N, C-alpha and C positions, 0 to 999 in steps of 0.2 A: 307409827300408826297415823292414820288420817284423822282429821277432825270428824267426830261422829255426827255432827249436825251443823248445818249453816245456822247462824244466829238470827233466825227470823223472829227472835224475841222482841225486836223493835215493834213488831205488830202483834206478837203474842208473848209477852214478857215472861210467862211461866216456863217457856222453853229456853234452855240455855246450855252452853257447852260446859262440860265439866273441866275443872282446873287440871292442868297437866303441865309437866315440865318438858315433855318431848312431843312436839307437834311437827308433823311432816309438812315441809314447805311445798306450796303450790309450784313454785319454781325458784331457781337461784341463778344469779348471774354475777360475773366479776365486775367490781367497781373500778379496778385499776389503781387503787390506792385506799388509804384509810379515810373514812368519812369524817367530816367535821361539821359542827352545827347539827341540824336535823333536816331530813328530807321533807319535801312537800308533795302531797298527792292531790290531783284534781283532774277531772275530765279524762279518766282512764290512762293517765300518765303519772309518773313520779320523777321529780328532779332532785338532785343532791350534789353537794360540794365535796370534793376529795382534797386531801392535803397536798396534792401535787399541783394545785392551782387550776383544777378543772371543775366544770359544771357538766353533769351527765344526766341524760334523760332515758327513761325506759317506759315501754308500754305496759299496760296491766297484764299482758300475756307473757312478759319477760323479755321482749325483744329490745335490744339496745337501739335507741333511736338516733341519738347524736351525742357528740362530745364537743364542748367548747373549752378552750384553754386560754388563760390569760397569763402573761409573764409576771411573775411575782406571787407572793403568798396572799391567800384570800382570807378575809374575816369569816367567822362562822355564821354570819347573818345572811339569810336567804329569804326573799319575799317574792310573791307571785300574784299577778293580777288575774281577774276572771277570764281575760282573753288569752292567758297562758304566757304572758311576758314575765320573765324572771329578772330580778335585780340582785346583783352581787357586788361586792366591794373588795378591793385590795386593801391590805393593811396600811397602805400609804394614803388611803382616802379616795382612790379612783373608783367611781361608781360606773358599772357597766350594765346595760340593758340587753337582754337576749330574747328573741321571740320564741314562740312555741316550736318552731322548726330548727332552732339552734343558731339562728343568724343574729350577729351583733347589730343592734339598732343605733346605739350611741354610747359615748363615754363622757363623763363629767368628772372633773377633779374637784372634790369637796373641800380640799385644803388641809384636812386632817382626817384621821381614821374615824369610822363609825363607832359610836359608843353603845348603841342599842339597835335592835332590828328596826328597819324602816317600816312605816305604817302606810297602808294604802287606803285613801279616802274613798268615799262613796262614788265619786265620778272618775276614779283612777288616779287622782293626784297623789303625790308621794310626800310624806313627812319624813325628813331625814335628820338624824341626831348625830352631831359631832361634838367635840369638846367645846363647851360653852356656847353652842349655837343650835338653832333649829332652822332648817331650810324646807321650803315647800316648792315643789316643781310639778309641772304637768307630766302626764304619762309619757309624752314625747320629749321631755327634757328641758322645757323652758321654765326659767325661774319665776315664781310668782311673788315670793317674799322670803326674807330671812329675819330672824330675831335672835338677839344675843341673850344669853342666860347668865345671871349673876350668881347662880348657885349650881351645885351639882345635882343631877338626877339620880336617885338612889334605887328606884324600881324601873323596870322596863315600861316605857309609856304605852298607853293603850287607847284605842278608839272608844269613845263613849257612844251610847245609843242615839245621840243626836248628831253624830257625824263629826264631832270635834275630837281633840286629843287631850288626855289627862296626864299630868306629870306630878309625881311625888318628889318633892325636893328634900335635900339633906337635912333641913331643919324641920321637916314635917309639913311644910306648906303644900297645899293641894292647889295646883294651877291648871286651869283649863283654857286651851286655845281653840277658837273657832276655826273653820277652814280658811279664813281670810286673814289670820294673824292677830286678831284681837284676843286679849286674854283677861281673865278674872281670877283672883285668888279668893278662895272660899274661907270663911271664918267659922268659928265653932261656938256652940252654946256651952260646951264643957271644955275649956282650954286646958284643964288638968290632964286631959288625955295626951296632950302633946308636950313631951318633956325630952328634948334632944339630949340633955345632959345625962340622962339615964338610959338612952338608947330606945326610949319608948316612942318610936316613929312607926308608921305602918310597915309591915313586912310583906303585905300583899294587898292588892286592891282590884276592884273590877267595877263595871258599869251595869246597871240594870234598871228596869222600869218598876216603880213602886205604885201600887194601886192607890188612887186618890192623891198621889204626890207627883207622879210623872218621872222623868229621867233623874236618876240618882247615882251617887258614887258610894260604893261600899268599901270601908277601910277596916282591915283586920290587923291586930297588934300581937306582938310576941307574948304579951301577958294574957292573951286570949280574949281581950275586950274587943268590942265591935262598935263602929260608928257609921252613921249614914249622913251623907250630904245631899240635901235636896237642891238640885241645880237651879230650879226655878221656884223659889219660895212663894208662898201665898202672901198677898199684900198685908202688911202689918206685922209679919213675923219678925222676931228679934234677930234671927241669924239664919244661916244656911244649914247648919249641922245639928244633929241630935245624937247624943251618946246613948248606947244601949247597954251601958254598964249595969249589971245586975238584972237586966231584963232578958237578954239572950247572950249566953256565954258558951264558948266552945270548951269541950272537955280537955283538949290538948292544943298546944300552939299551932297556928296555921302555917302552912308552907306555900300554898298557892290557892287562888280562887278564880272563878270565872262565872259570870252571869249568863243565864239562859235567855237568849234574845227572843225566843218564841213562847216563853212562859213567864207571866208577870211575877216579879218579885222573888224569883228563885235563884239561888246561887249555889254552885258546887264548890266544896272546900276540901283540899287535901290537908290532913292533920299530921302533926309530927310523929304520931305513932303508926303511920302508914295507912290509917283508915280514911275512908271517903265519906263526907257528910253532905246532905242536901238541906239547905236552909230556906225557909220562907220568910222573907222580910215584909211581905204583906201582912202576915199574921203573927210575926215575931215568934216563930217556933222552929225547932229542929224536926224536919220531916223524917229523916232516918240517918243512921250511921252504919256503914257497912265496911267489911274488910276488903282488902285489895291484894294484888299480887306482891305489893311492897312489904318487906319486913321492917319492923321498927329498928332492928339492929343495923339496917343498911342506911339509915337516915342520919344526917348530921344537921344541926340547926344553928344558925340560920344560913350557913353557907350553901346548903343544898337547894335554896329557894329560887335559884336562877332559872330563867325560862329555857336554858339549854339543858336542864336536868329533868324537867317535868313539863308535860303539856296536858291541860284539861280542856275537854271539848264538851259543851252542853248545847245540843241542837235538837232538831225535831226527832232525831232517832233515839236519843238518850244521853247519858252522862258517861264520858270516856276519860279514863286516867291512863296516860302513856308515860313510860319512863324507860331508862336505859335497860332495866331488868325485865320489861314486859309490858303488858297492858291488861286493863280490866274495864268491862262495860256493864253498866247498870241501866235498867229501865227507870222511868221517873217514879214508879211505885216502890223502888228499892230492890226489885228482883235482879239477881245477877244474870246477865246475858252470856258473857263468856269471860274467860281469863286465860292468859298465856304468859309463860316465862321464857326469857332468852338467857342462855348461859354466857354468851360472848358478844353482846350487842355493843356497838361503838357509839351509838347516838340514840336519842329519843326517836321512836319510830313514827312513821306517818300513817294515818288512817284515812283512806279515800271513800268517797260515796259509791265506789264500786265494791265496797265491802272488804277490800283487801288491806291488810296491815303490812307495811313495808319496813323491814328492819335491816340496817347496815351493820354487819358484823365486824369484829376486830380482825377477822381473817380476810378482809377485803372482798367479801361476798355480800351481795344484796339478796335478802330472803323475802319472799312474798307468801303470806298466809291468808287463805280465804276464810275470813271470820264470819261474814254475813253475806246474805244475798245483796245484790246491788240495790241501792235506794231508788225505788221506782219513781219517786217524785223528781229525781234529777235526770232520768233517762230522756233522751231525745233533744236535750239542750245542746246547742253548738258551743256554748261557753260554760264557764263555771256559774255558781249561784249568783243571782242578782244581789246588788247591794241592798241593805235594809231600808234605804231611803234615798232621797235626792237633795241636792243643794239648791234647787230652784233656779238653775242657771240656763234652762232650756229655752226660755222665751223672754222677751223684754217686758217691762212693765207696760200697763195699758195706758198710762197717763199721756204719753207722748202722742198717741194716735188719735187724740182729739183734734190734732192739726191746728192748734192755735199757736201763734208766735213761732212758726217754724224757723230754725236757724238759717242765717244767710251764709253765703259762701265763705266769707271771712271767718265767721264763727266756727264753721265746720272745719276749715283748715287749721285754725288754732287748736281745736279740741283733738283732731287727729294727730297733730304734732305732740301735744301733751301726752296722749296715750302711747304714741310710738316711743317717746322718751322714757316713759315709765316701764315699758316692756324691755327696752334695751338695758335699763338699769336693774332689771329684775325686782322692781319695787311697785308691784301692782297692789298687793296687800289689801287693806280695808276698802279700797276703792274698786275692787274687782266687780262687785255687783253693779256699781254705777257705770263703770267703763263698759262692761260687757253689755248691759242693757242699752246704753247709748249706741254702741256699734251695731247692735241688732236693729235698733230703730232707724238708723241711717241706711244700712244695707237692705233692710226689708220693708222700707216704706211703701214700695210699690205693691208687694204681695199682700200687704195688710189693708190696702184700699184700692180696689180696681178702678175707682174713678180717675186715678192718675195714669190710666193706660196710655194716653197720648202725650201727656205732659207731666211726668213725674217731677215733683218739686226738688228732688235731690238728683244731682248730675250722675251720669254713668261712672265717671272717675271716682266720685266720692262713695258711691254704693260699692264699687269694686274694692276700693281701698279699705273701707270698713269691714267688708267680708274677709279680706285678706288678713287684717290685723286680728280678727277673731281667732285665727288658727294658733296664735302664740299664747293665748290665754284660755282657749277652749278645751272641751273635754267631750266625752261621749254624750253628755247631756245636750250638746249643741248640734249633734249630727242631724236630728230631725229638722231643725231650723234651717241649717245650711242646705239640706236636701230640698226643702221647700223653695229656697231662693233659686237653686239650680233648675228646678222644674218650672217655676212660675215667672221668674223675671224674664222679660222679653229680650234683654240685651245680651249678646254673646260674651262680652267682656265680663259682665257681672256673673253670668253662669260659670264662666271659666274660673273666676276668682273663688266662687263658692266651692267648686270641685277641688281646686288646689288646696283650699283650707281643710276640707275633709281629709285629703291625703296627708297633710301635715299632722292633723290630730291623730290619725293612724288607726282608728277603731271604728267599727260599724256593727255593733253587736246585734242589731235587729235587721241587718242587711238592707236598710232603707236606701242608703246611697248606692250600693252596688247594684240593686235592682233598678234604680233610676238611671244609672249609667248604662245598664244592659238595655233598658227600654229605649234609650237614646241612640244606641249603636245598631240595634237589630230591627228588622221589619216588625210592624207594618209601616212605621214612620221613621226611618233612619235619618239621623242628622248628617248634614253635609258641611257645616261650618268647620274650617280647619282650626280655628281658635278653640271652639268647644271640644272637638274630638281630641286635639292634642292635650288639652287639660285633662280630659277623661283618661287618656293613656297614662299621663304622669301620676294622677291621683290614684288610679287603679293599681299601678305598680307600687306606690307607697303603701296602700292598704294591704296588699299582698305581702309585702316585706314585713310590715309591722305586726299584723294580726295572724299571718300564716294561714294554714288550713283552718276552717273550710272556706274562708273568703277567697283564698288563692285559687281554689278550683274554678269558681265562676269568674274570677278576675283574669285568669290565664285565657279563658275562652274569649273574654272581651278583648284582651291584648292581641290574641291571634287574629281576631277579625279586623282589628285596626292596623295590623301589619301587612295586609294584603295590598296588591298592586292598585286596586281601585280606590284606595283611600288617598287623601291629600299627602303630598310628600313629607311635610313636616310631621304630620301625625304618624305616618308610617315609620319614620326614623325614630320618633320617641317611643313608639310601641316596641320596636325591635330592641331599643336600648333597655327598656324595662325588662323585657323577656331575658335578655342576656345577663342582666344583673342578678337573676335568680341562680 
């Protein structure tokens, strides 16, 4: 039978689909192998890993889009950026990036297998976890920093709501790394909570925002106790953590928890009896406890708490519990929206903002179920949801532009060499803010003060070199700045360097750069400089390969125009080379 109703209960929670064990699939398609890990759905597509070493993509209408195969066995960890780039890893530690059109972007050997799913930072940077080490690389594969770990991580790391990463260590230590590699270990007001000898370490944790306290970390224990860590304590407080023992207790041991990024102080928790609970940490109360599709007899504790067995989602639509056996959706007032059971699922399903639930069966078939209407808040976007914040890397500090004590040529050469050496060593780390701001100040000194129109105090060579180095530590946050240099700096070599940097970064989510390139190529004022046009051709090709559609639609139009006979010879050859690379 068909689902009797689309779950528009997101907007009218009293309407929900009745529980059923037999739901008719919207469509089904062969996966060509058994699914491992769990699929990911975003922007009307779903990607998944199969046991034959393949990454496969399907449209929300069920059409097979592309297959990517790597020689060797793949780990079950799959991550995807808002631009649609997927990151997979072989069991020997080879990390591979594949764009949304199925094209390989780069490979990096991490030295050892991944131990946890990699995390994607607000600006697209990647946090990668291998045995005894964390690595941070840009979205295009350049290493920013690595840190050794002296202890094992016992829970999957997660992003906190301030854009850092949180690790729960084997002895119960809670360690937070900021995006630049600095870390702090949090202390507790009630140290009796932490007793590794009895196994009383957190079994699940999440990040949330507490009213009047700010960003916090919620820890839940096997004995049903709860602890909060205030990441930025008020002045004069004795410690970072507060125990909620005896104040807010769970009725059963927790298996998994997730904070709601759009609702202050609320966290959804899967309990060991199969029920789902919503907690308010603002008011220290249980808002509701509801049943789910999961039966208590199917659960084992604590071995079932892995992220590969359950997924909790708490977003603007509601609270979703997904498992190998099915899925359950609740509105924030506790009303059930829908539930579904799978008799032969091989992995935790994916639920996209198109309202479709994607389940990979043990029969090598991918099933799609239309559970809700598409989320209207996400329609029309060319990419996935925006990150909840920024790292503040988009523009330099204002202090330099007072133009006092400008660096001389020797000082600039020394600093450029220092930054270049740090980039080559993959050791930017805590100096990323400093280095990035300085490079922006040097490369953008003209655009920030037009009085230097005729005699910029920084040479063309140094402005171009600084713009070029930005590409190796830059991210989507720097695209607007580099586009401004491309548009406003009068020198062709600086314009070219900015364009090439944009291409190396590889993303242009607001289409700022691709529009600037188009305005430069097409009337009413087409550019004639071979240096600038050749750089546009190379950068446009790189953007098309990295980000794929829809940037490639406009990009191919630019490349086609640059390949015509009336363009400079070098530009024409570069444009044809880029087109042929597709």
